[in-house]
C-alpha positions in Angstrom: -21.5 -4.9 -20.1 -24.4 -3.0 -21.6 -23.7 -4.4 -25.0 -23.5 -8.0 -23.5 -27.0 -7.5 -21.8 -28.4 -6.4 -25.0 -26.9 -9.3 -26.9 -28.5 -11.5 -24.3 -31.8 -9.9 -25.0 -31.4 -10.6 -28.7 -30.8 -14.2 -27.9 -33.9 -14.4 -26.1 -36.0 -13.6 -29.0 -36.7 -9.9 -28.3 -35.7 -9.3 -31.9 -36.9 -5.7 -32.8 -36.4 -4.2 -29.4 -32.9 -5.8 -29.1 -31.7 -4.6 -32.5 -32.9 -1.1 -31.5 -31.0 -1.3 -28.2 -28.0 -2.7 -29.9 -27.9 0.2 -32.3 -28.2 2.8 -29.6 -25.4 1.1 -27.7 -23.2 1.1 -30.8 -23.9 4.8 -31.3 -23.0 5.4 -27.7 -19.9 3.2 -27.8 -18.5 4.9 -31.0 -18.9 8.4 -29.4 -17.7 7.5 -25.9 -14.2 8.5 -26.5 -15.1 11.7 -28.0 -17.3 12.4 -25.0 -14.7 11.2 -22.5 -12.3 13.6 -24.1 -14.6 16.6 -24.1 -15.3 15.9 -20.3 -11.6 15.9 -19.4 -11.2 19.6 -19.6 -10.3 22.2 -17.0 -10.0 26.0 -17.1 -7.9 26.7 -14.1 -4.2 26.0 -13.1 -2.5 24.9 -10.0 -1.5 27.6 -7.3 -3.1 29.9 -5.0 -6.9 29.9 -4.7 -8.9 32.8 -3.1 -12.5 33.1 -4.2 -16.1 32.1 -3.5 -17.5 28.5 -3.8 -20.7 26.8 -3.6 -21.1 23.5 -1.6 -22.4 21.1 -4.2 -22.2 17.5 -2.8 -20.6 15.0 -0.6 -20.3 17.2 2.3 -18.7 15.4 5.4 -17.4 16.3 8.8 -15.2 13.6 10.3 -13.3 14.5 13.5 -11.0 17.4 12.5 -11.5 17.0 9.0 -14.1 18.8 6.6 -14.7 17.4 3.0 -17.0 18.6 0.2 -17.3 18.9 -3.6 -17.6 22.5 -4.3 -18.1 24.4 -7.5 -17.0 27.8 -8.8 -17.5 29.3 -12.2 -18.8 26.0 -13.5 -15.9 24.0 -12.3 -15.8 21.4 -9.4 -13.2 21.0 -6.8 -12.5 18.5 -4.0 -12.3 20.7 -1.0 -10.5 19.7 2.0 -9.9 21.5 5.4 -8.3 20.6 8.9 -10.7 22.0 11.6 -9.0 23.7 14.3 -11.4 23.7 17.3 -14.6 21.9 18.6 -16.5 25.2 18.1 -15.4 25.5 14.4 -16.5 21.8 14.0 -20.0 22.5 15.2 -20.1 25.5 12.7 -19.2 23.1 9.8 -21.9 20.6 10.7 -24.5 23.4 10.3 -23.3 24.2 6.7 -25.9 23.3 4.1 -25.7 22.5 0.4 -25.9 25.6 -1.6 -24.2 27.7 1.0 -21.5 29.9 -0.4 -18.1 29.9 1.2 -15.0 32.2 0.7 -12.1 29.9 0.5 -8.4 30.7 0.6 -6.0 27.8 -0.1 -4.1 26.1 -2.8 -5.2 24.0 -5.9 -3.1 20.8 -6.5 -3.6 17.9 -8.8 -4.9 14.8 -7.2 -2.5 12.0 -6.6 -2.2 9.0 -8.9 -1.9 5.5 -7.1 1.6 5.2 -5.7 1.6 1.4 -5.5 0.7 -1.1 -8.2 -3.0 -1.9 -8.8 -4.3 0.5 -6.1 -7.1 2.9 -6.1 -6.3 5.8 -8.4 -7.8 8.9 -6.7 -6.9 11.3 -9.6 -8.7 9.1 -12.2 -11.6 8.7 -9.8 -12.1 12.4 -9.4 -11.5 12.9 -13.3 -14.3 10.7 -14.1 -16.6 13.0 -12.2 -15.2 16.0 -14.0 -13.1 17.0 -11.0 -9.5 17.8 -11.9 -8.3 19.8 -8.6 -8.0 19.3 -5.0 -8.5 22.5 -3.2 -6.7 22.3 0.3 -8.1 25.2 2.2 -6.2 27.3 5.0 -9.2 29.7 5.6 -13.0 29.1 5.0 -15.5 31.8 5.8 -19.2 31.3 5.4 -21.0 34.2 3.5 -24.6 35.3 3.8 -25.3 34.0 0.2 -27.1 30.7 -0.7 -27.6 29.2 -4.0 -30.9 27.8 -4.9 -31.1 24.5 -6.8 -33.4 21.5 -6.7 -30.6 19.1 -6.1 -29.5 21.1 -3.2 -33.0 21.1 -1.7 -32.9 17.2 -2.0 -29.6 16.9 -0.4 -30.5 19.2 2.5 -33.7 17.4 3.0 -31.7 14.1 3.1 -29.1 15.7 5.6 -32.0 17.0 7.9 -33.6 13.4 8.1 -30.1 11.9 8.8 -29.5 14.4 11.6 -33.1 13.8 13.1 -32.5 10.0 13.0 -29.2 10.4 14.9 -30.9 12.6 17.5 -34.1 10.3 17.8 -32.7 7.0 18.2 -29.8 5.1 19.8 -26.5 5.3 18.1 -26.7 1.7 16.9 -30.3 1.9 15.6 -29.9 5.3 13.9 -26.8 4.0 12.1 -28.6 1.0 10.7 -31.7 3.3 9.7 -29.4 5.7 8.0 -27.8 3.1 6.0 -30.9 0.9 5.1 -33.3 3.8 4.4 -31.1 6.7 3.1 -27.9 4.9 2.1 -25.6 6.8 4.5 -23.1 4.1 6.1 -20.8 6.7 7.9 -22.5 6.1 11.2 -21.9 2.4 11.2 -19.1 1.1 13.5 -16.0 0.2 11.4 -15.5 -3.0 13.3 -19.1 -4.1 12.8 -18.8 -3.1 9.0 -15.7 -5.2 8.6 -17.4 -8.2 10.2 -20.3 -8.0 7.7 -17.6 -7.8 4.9 -15.9 -10.9 6.2 -19.2 -12.9 6.0 -19.8 -11.6 2.4 -23.0 -9.9 3.4 -22.0 -6.3 3.6 -24.2 -5.5 0.5 -27.2 -5.8 2.8 -26.0 -2.6 4.6 -26.3 -0.5 1.5 -29.5 0.4 -0.3 -29.7 -1.9 -3.4 -32.3 -3.4 -5.7 -33.5 -5.8 -2.9 -34.4 -2.8 -0.6 -36.1 -0.9 -3.5 -38.0 -3.9 -4.7 -39.1 -4.7 -1.0 -40.1 -1.2 -0.3 -42.0 -0.6 -3.6 -43.6 -4.0 -3.4 -44.7 -3.3 0.1 -46.2 0.1 -0.7 -48.0 -1.3 -3.8 -49.5 -4.1 -1.8 -50.7 -1.6 0.8 -52.3 0.7 -1.8 -54.1 -2.3 -3.4 -55.5 -3.3 0.0 -56.5 0.2 0.6 -58.8 0.0 -2.5 -56.6 2.1 -4.8 -56.7 0.7 -8.4 -53.6 -0.8 -9.7 -53.1 1.8 -12.3 -53.3 4.7 -9.8 -51.0 2.8 -7.4 -48.5 2.2 -10.2 -48.8 6.0 -11.1 -48.0 7.0 -7.6 -45.0 4.8 -7.4 -43.6 6.1 -10.7 -43.6 9.4 -9.3 -42.3 8.5 -5.7 -39.4 6.2 -6.8 -37.2 8.7 -8.3 -37.7 11.1 -5.4 -36.8 8.2 -3.0 -33.7 7.3 -5.2 -32.4 10.8 -4.9 -33.1 11.0 -1.1 -31.3 7.6 -0.7 -28.1 8.9 -2.3 -28.7 8.3 -6.0 -25.9 5.7 -6.2 -26.0 3.4 -9.2 -27.6 0.4 -7.7 -30.5 2.5 -6.3 -31.0 4.3 -9.5 -30.8 1.0 -11.5 -33.5 -0.5 -9.3 -35.6 2.5 -9.2 -35.5 2.8 -13.2 -36.4 -0.8 -13.5 -39.3 -0.4 -11.0 -40.6 2.6 -12.7 -40.6 0.7 -16.0 -42.5 -2.3 -14.4 -45.2 0.0 -13.0 -45.4 2.0 -16.3 -46.2 -1.6 -17.8 -49.0 -1.9 -15.3 -50.4 1.4 -16.2 -50.4 0.8 -19.9 -51.3 -2.9 -19.6 -47.9 -3.7 -21.3 -45.5 -6.2 -19.7 -41.7 -5.8 -20.3 -39.2 -8.4 -19.5 -36.6 -7.8 -16.7 -33.9 -8.0 -19.3 -35.4 -5.2 -21.4 -35.9 -3.0 -18.2 -32.2 -3.6 -17.3 -30.9 -2.8 -20.9 -33.0 0.5 -20.8 -31.7 1.4 -17.4 -28.1 0.8 -18.8 -28.6 2.9 -21.7 -30.0 5.7 -19.5 -26.9 5.5 -17.4 -24.7 6.0 -20.5 -26.6 9.1 -21.6 -26.6 10.5 -18.2 -23.1 9.9 -17.1 -20.9 7.6 -19.4 -18.1 7.2 -16.9 -20.4 5.4 -14.4 -19.3 2.3 -16.4 -16.0 2.3 -14.3 -17.8 2.3 -10.9 -17.7 -0.8 -8.9 -21.2 -0.3 -7.8 -22.7 0.0 -11.3 -20.7 -3.0 -12.5 -21.8 -5.2 -9.5 -25.5 -4.1 -9.6 -25.8 -4.8 -13.3 -23.8 -8.0 -13.5 -25.8 -9.6 -10.6 -29.2 -8.5 -12.0 -28.3 -9.6 -15.6 -27.2 -13.0 -14.3 -30.2 -13.6 -12.1 -32.6 -12.5 -14.8 -31.1 -14.9 -17.4 -30.8 -17.8 -14.9 -34.3 -17.3 -13.8 -35.8 -18.4 -17.1 -34.2 -21.9 -17.1 -31.9 -22.7 -14.5 -33.4 -21.1 -11.2 -36.8 -22.3 -12.4 -35.8 -25.9 -11.7 -35.8 -25.2 -8.0 -39.1 -24.9 -6.2 -38.2 -25.2 -2.5 -37.4 -22.0 -0.7 -34.0 -23.2 0.6 -32.7 -24.6 -2.7 -34.0 -21.7 -4.6 -32.3 -19.2 -2.3 -29.2 -21.1 -2.4 -29.3 -21.1 -6.2 -29.8 -17.3 -6.2 -26.9 -16.9 -3.9 -24.6 -18.9 -6.0 -25.6 -17.0 -9.1 -25.1 -13.7 -7.4 -21.6 -14.6 -6.0 -20.4 -16.2 -9.1 -21.5 -13.4 -11.4 -20.1 -10.8 -8.9 -16.7 -12.6 -8.2 -14.6 -11.3 -11.3 -15.6 -7.7 -10.4 -14.8 -8.3 -6.8 -11.3 -9.7 -7.7 -10.6 -6.6 -9.9 -11.7 -4.0 -7.4 -11.3 -5.5 -3.9 -8.8 -8.4 -4.8 -10.9 -11.0 -3.0 -14.4 -12.4 -2.7 -16.3 -14.4 -0.2 -17.4 -18.0 -0.8 -18.7 -18.5 2.6 -21.0 -15.7 1.9 -23.0 -18.4 -0.2 -24.2 -19.7 3.0 -24.5 -16.7 5.1 -26.7 -15.0 2.7 -29.2 -17.7 3.1 -29.6 -16.4 6.8 -29.0 -12.8 6.5 -31.1 -12.0 3.5 -34.3 -13.1 5.1 -33.1 -11.6 8.4 -32.6 -8.1 6.8 -35.6 -8.3 4.4 -38.2 -9.8 6.7 -37.3 -8.2 10.1 -34.6 -5.5 10.1 -35.5 -3.4 7.0 -39.3 -3.6 7.8 -38.6 -2.7 11.4 -36.6 0.3 10.1 -39.5 1.5 8.0 -41.9 1.0 10.9 -39.7 2.9 13.3 -39.6 5.8 10.7 -43.4 5.7 10.3 -44.3 5.7 14.0 -41.5 8.1 15.0 -43.9 10.9 16.1 -46.3 8.5 18.1 -45.1 7.9 21.7 -45.1 5.3 23.4 -45.4 3.3 20.3 -42.1 4.8 19.0 -40.2 3.8 22.2 -41.6 0.1 21.9 -40.7 -0.3 18.3 -37.2 1.3 18.7 -36.5 -1.0 21.7 -37.5 -4.0 19.7 -35.3 -3.0 16.6 -32.4 -2.2 19.0 -32.4 -5.6 20.7 -32.7 -7.3 17.3 -29.6 -5.4 16.1 -27.7 -6.3 19.3 -28.1 -9.9 18.8 -27.5 -9.6 15.0 -24.1 -8.1 15.8 -23.3 -10.5 18.3 -24.0 -13.4 15.9 -22.1 -11.6 13.2 -19.0 -11.2 15.5 -19.2 -14.9 16.4 -19.4 -16.0 12.6 -16.6 -13.6 11.6 -14.2 -15.8 13.7 -14.8 -18.8 11.4 -11.7 -19.6 9.1 -11.6 -19.1 5.4 -14.0 -16.1 5.3 -12.6 -14.8 2.2 -10.4 -15.9 -0.8 -7.7 -13.5 -1.6 -7.3 -13.6 -5.4 -5.1 -10.7 -6.3 -6.1 -8.5 -9.0 -6.4 -10.0 -12.6 -4.8 -8.1 -15.5 -6.8 -7.2 -18.6 -6.5 -10.6 -20.3 -7.2 -12.5 -17.0 -10.2 -10.4 -16.6 -11.6 -11.3 -20.1 -10.9 -15.0 -19.5 -12.8 -14.8 -16.1 -15.8 -13.2 -17.7 -15.8 -15.5 -20.6 -15.5 -18.6 -18.4 -18.3 -17.3 -16.0 -20.6 -16.8 -19.1 -19.8 -20.4 -20.5 -20.5 -22.0 -16.9 -23.9 -20.3 -16.8 -24.6 -21.3 -20.4 -23.6 -25.1 -19.8 -25.8 -25.1 -16.6 -28.8 -24.0 -18.7 -28.0 -26.7 -21.2 -27.7 -29.4 -18.5 -24.1 -30.0 -19.5 -21.1 -30.7 -17.3 -19.0 -27.7 -16.1 -16.3 -29.6 -14.5 -13.6 -28.9 -17.1 -14.6 -25.1 -17.0 -14.4 -25.1 -13.2 -11.0 -26.6 -13.4 -9.8 -24.0 -15.8 -11.4 -21.3 -13.5 -9.4 -22.5 -10.5 -6.3 -22.9 -12.5 -6.8 -19.1 -13.6 -7.3 -18.1 -9.9 -3.9 -19.9 -9.2 -2.2 -17.9 -12.2 -3.4 -14.6 -10.7 -2.0 -15.3 -7.4 1.1 -17.0 -8.3 3.7 -15.0 -10.1 5.6 -17.0 -12.9 8.8 -15.0 -12.3 10.2 -13.6 -9.1 9.5 -10.0 -7.9 11.1 -7.4 -5.5 8.7 -4.6 -4.6 9.7 -1.5 -2.8 6.4 -0.7 -1.4 5.7 3.1 -1.2 4.7 3.5 2.5 5.5 7.1 2.7 8.4 7.8 5.2 9.2 4.3 6.1 10.5 1.0 4.7 8.5 -2.1 3.4 10.0 -4.5 1.0 8.2 -7.5 -0.6 10.2 -10.5 -2.0 8.3 -13.0 -4.1 10.1 -16.1 -5.2 9.2 -17.6 -8.6 6.0 -19.9 -8.8 4.8 -19.0 -5.4 7.8 -20.7 -3.6 8.0 -18.0 -0.9 6.6 -14.6 0.0 8.8 -12.5 2.4 8.5 -9.0 3.8 11.0 -6.8 5.2 9.5 -4.3 7.5 6.0 -2.9 7.3 6.1 0.7 7.1 4.0 2.8 9.6 3.6 6.2 11.1 3.8 8.0 14.4 0.4 8.3 15.7 -0.4 11.6 17.8 -3.0 11.5 20.3 -6.1 13.8 19.5 -9.0 15.3 21.7 -12.2 13.2 21.5 -13.9 15.7 19.1 -11.0 15.6 16.7 -10.8 11.8 16.2 -11.9 10.4 12.9 -14.2 7.4 12.5 -11.8 5.5 10.2 -8.4 7.3 10.3 -5.8 6.7 7.7 -3.1 4.0 8.5 -0.3 2.8 6.4 -1.1 -0.8 7.3 -4.8 -0.7 6.6 -4.8 1.7 3.7 -1.5 0.9 1.9 0.3 -2.2 3.0 -2.6 -4.7 3.1 -4.3 -3.7 -0.1 -0.9 -3.8 -1.9 -0.4 -7.3 -0.7 -3.8 -8.5 -1.5 -3.6 -7.0 -4.9 -0.6 -9.2 -5.5 -2.7 -12.3 -4.3 -0.9 -12.6 -1.0 -2.9 -14.0 2.1 0.0 -15.4 3.8 3.8 -14.3 4.3 6.3 -17.1 4.8 8.7 -14.8 6.5 8.6 -11.3 7.8 11.7 -9.3 9.1 11.3 -6.5 11.5 14.7 -4.8 11.1 14.5 -2.7 14.2 11.9 -1.0 16.5 11.1 2.4 14.8 7.6 3.3 14.0 8.3 3.8 10.4 9.5 0.2 10.0 7.2 -1.8 12.2 4.2 0.6 13.0 1.9 -1.2 10.4 2.7 -4.7 11.7 -0.5 -4.9 14.0 -3.0 -3.8 11.0 -1.0 -6.5 8.9 -1.6 -9.5 11.1 -5.4 -8.7 11.3 -5.5 -9.5 7.5 -2.5 -11.6 6.5 -1.3 -14.7 8.0 2.4 -14.9 9.0 4.3 -18.1 9.3 7.7 -16.9 11.0 8.8 -13.5 12.3 12.5 -12.5 12.4 13.8 -9.9 14.8 17.0 -8.9 16.7 17.5 -9.9 20.3 16.8 -7.0 22.6 14.5 -5.2 20.2 11.5 -6.4 22.3 12.7 -4.1 25.1 11.3 -1.2 23.1 7.6 -0.6 23.7 6.5 -0.8 20.0 8.1 -4.1 19.3 6.9 -5.5 22.6 3.3 -4.4 21.7 3.8 -6.0 18.1 4.8 -9.3 19.5 2.1 -9.5 22.0 -0.6 -8.8 19.3 -0.3 -12.4 18.2 1.8 -14.7 20.4 1.0 -17.7 18.3 3.3 -16.5 15.5 6.8 -18.3 15.5 9.6 -15.7 16.4 13.3 -16.2 15.6 16.1 -14.0 16.9 18.6 -13.3 14.1 22.4 -13.1 14.3 25.2 -12.8 11.8 25.9 -15.8 9.8 22.3 -17.1 9.6 21.3 -18.2 6.1 18.8 -19.9 4.1 18.0 -20.9 0.4 14.8 -21.1 -1.2 13.9 -21.6 -5.1 17.4 -21.2 -6.1 17.7 -17.9 -4.2 20.1 -17.2 -1.2 19.8 -15.2 1.9 22.4 -14.4 4.5 22.1 -12.3 7.7 25.1 -9.9 8.1 24.0 -8.0 11.2 23.6 -7.8 14.0 26.8 -9.7 14.9 25.5 -10.9 18.3 22.5 -11.0 20.5 21.4 -8.3 23.2 20.9 -5.3 21.0 18.6 -2.3 21.7 16.4 -2.3 18.6 18.0 1.0 17.4 19.1 2.0 13.9 22.6 0.6 14.1 21.0 -2.6 15.5 19.2 -3.1 12.3 19.0 -6.5 10.6 21.1 -6.5 7.5 20.4 -8.9 4.7 22.5 -9.9 1.7 20.8 -11.9 -0.9 21.4 -13.3 -4.1 18.2 -12.8 -6.2 18.0 -13.3 -10.1 21.8 -13.9 -9.9 22.4 -10.3 -8.6 23.6 -9.3 -5.2 21.2 -7.3 -3.1 21.8 -5.6 0.2 19.0 -4.5 2.6 20.2 -2.3 5.3 17.3 -1.2 7.4 18.2 2.0 9.1 21.9 1.3 9.4 23.9 4.6 9.9 27.6 5.4 9.5 28.7 3.5 12.8 26.8 0.2 11.7 28.3 0.5 8.2 31.8 1.0 9.5 31.5 -2.1 11.8 30.6 -4.2 8.9 33.3 -2.8 6.7 35.8 -3.7 9.5 34.7 -7.2 9.4 35.3 -7.5 5.7 32.0 -9.0 4.9 30.6 -6.4 2.6 31.0 -7.4 -1.1 30.5 -5.8 -4.4 26.8 -5.1 -4.7 24.3 -4.9 -7.6 21.4 -3.3 -5.8 21.6 -1.4 -2.5 18.6 -0.5 -0.3 20.0 2.9 0.9 20.1 2.9 4.7 18.0 5.2 6.8 16.0 6.7 3.8 19.0 8.5 2.3 20.0 10.4 5.5 23.3 12.1 5.7 24.1 10.0 8.6 24.5 7.0 6.4 25.8 5.8 3.1 29.3 7.1 3.6 31.7 7.4 0.7 33.8 4.6 2.3 30.7 2.3 2.3 29.9 3.1 -1.3 33.6 2.5 -2.5 33.4 -1.0 -1.0 29.8 -2.0 -1.9 29.9 0.0 -5.1 26.3 -0.6 -6.0 25.0 -0.2 -9.6 21.6 0.6 -8.5 20.4 2.4 -5.2 16.8 2.4 -4.1 15.7 5.1 -1.5 12.4 4.7 0.4 11.2 7.9 1.8 8.1 10.0 2.0 7.0 12.7 -0.5 8.0 16.1 1.1 8.8 14.5 4.3 9.8 16.7 7.2 13.2 15.2 7.7 14.4 16.3 4.2 15.3 12.7 3.1 17.1 11.9 1.0 19.8 14.6 1.8 21.8 16.2 -1.0 25.0 14.8 0.4 23.9 11.2 0.0 22.5 11.9 -3.5 25.7 13.5 -4.6 27.7 10.5 -3.2 25.7 8.1 -5.1 25.9 10.2 -8.3 29.6 10.5 -8.0 29.7 6.6 -7.6 27.8 6.4 -11.0 24.9 4.7 -9.3 21.4 4.6 -10.8 19.0 6.2 -8.1 15.3 5.1 -7.7 13.3 6.9 -5.0 9.8 6.1 -3.8 8.9 9.8 -3.1 9.3 10.7 -6.7 8.5 7.5 -8.5 6.1 5.7 -6.2 6.7 1.8 -5.6 9.8 0.5 -7.2 9.4 -2.9 -8.6 12.1 -5.3 -9.9 10.8 -8.4 -12.1 13.3 -11.3 -12.4 14.8 -11.3 -15.9 13.3 -7.9 -16.8 14.7 -5.3 -14.4 13.2 -2.3 -12.7 9.8 -0.6 -13.3 8.3 2.3 -11.5 4.7 3.0 -10.5 4.7 6.7 -11.3 6.2 8.2 -14.5 9.5 9.7 -13.5 
């Protein structure tokens, strides 16, 4: 990206400067691998941990969970601890950066992603030179405190955040924390998701827009107060880096601060630098400071959008003089430039955000952000503080009501799936060509057609796929027919949720549906399921259904008659009564894209939603016989055997997660599977799969795949099985 920007600088006739920057970029690029290998080093090993650590950064208390990045002997660790009491929680909230803790616990390697194209936590940490998770069993605060300038800034920031929380309403303080200090943890998850749906969530994070507005306003005030331009620029050059650190020092903030400083330095030295040169210098400084920042979505989005706007402003954006048309053009440029990066990291992007940005950008930049600044300035002054806070609070109430109303509009986002490496290169190349053709006033119709066809190619698999999604201790199986002719899901996974005391509840607790199932489907380019089969009423099979239907459309739901008598199934059906529901019985069948499906169980209606009432599906997929058995146990297996409808099977989804109560020797003798897939959670409390079941499968010479050991198991038509984790 940096090289591309520098190349753009060269094309715009900044010959000498650009050649110098290109040389620097090539030197950095050639040494990058060596730097990367050097950074990926650790001096400790997995096992017990009992020593003192220093709280370094990213400290957070969320309900009954405490997290922080801590250091010991020059090495960093991702510390986690489950808080036991409300009193202990209060003590953790008082901890400061630089405090020394005595920690007992265990070091483990962070997890790789267990499903295709998902966030890789291990890689994320390693790029920050963190190689270990430290799960604490006991934490004791010592009387020691490390002194460091970065700790002073972080503690100052935390103090301001705490005072904002105490001095304003919950709603107002959460917006002020986000817009002024870059802390979004106080924002309501529901409201945050609504902003995401509209494609304007970037306004809730400190970015170049905020920095530019803030520095421009301060510069204007200084000039009006009679301060010379040079002195005002000097003051802002000193202030901007301090504010960037207080605001969280994320890549967009630092990028804007660096560019702002360079601009003001130009004022001091009577030398004007182009925005492109400033952007290139900022990119090079990032490479020198932290090369792995290249992989962060915030860095990529900030630089890509800034680069596109700077280049477009010279020729294309200059054509539009009216405020509305110019704003629409800038919104289009930003959205189009960010789209490939949004696809790669978030599997979707918002086209409707083009229009909503026309309303929300002025709303935030002209009203909400200035009012936040004013409230900060008049905070000590009563009753002016009360008046300003009331005005801001009412504005935010109406903004959230309007956002909630807009969020119910259809087609908020376009789910694209995650492009592979070559598709990503094509997206970037076509995006550049479209901008180039716009500037040359040439037609881009053909390029737009190619772009749309590429979008379809990302969403639509050429060959069929069966994916046993790793949902932990549960089942969820995705069946994709060739060329997008059908997407089916058997079960959703889920987990049993235990009620907690109010103090222990987390703001955004982990759920299988929201954090595993939906992202996996979106990464595959799925926004709608043609059929979903809920095999029976257990939480580990249908618990994620309600999270699923919030994000993914469903055409038809298949269940067993009587399963709705159990509370969980009844609640699932009531969550969206507009979805077509079909009760399945033995003998039902359907065919699609040359693939065949038949229901083997239940034999009749009037079941109870239990394990032996599971939907059992036999399918011919890729000319192989598959048997999906839900949680069928020995009694259910015997009933099917007695009916004589079980045939020789190529691939068996083992019933009940490999429990010893299923997959009997008689069942295996008749089904005689070549391959068995067991869906179960890593180190689950039930001990699944049991040794008896594994031994029975091995005795039958059956190849075994397990989600607990290999992550998601994927079968591709014509190719066979691949696993997400290395066996």
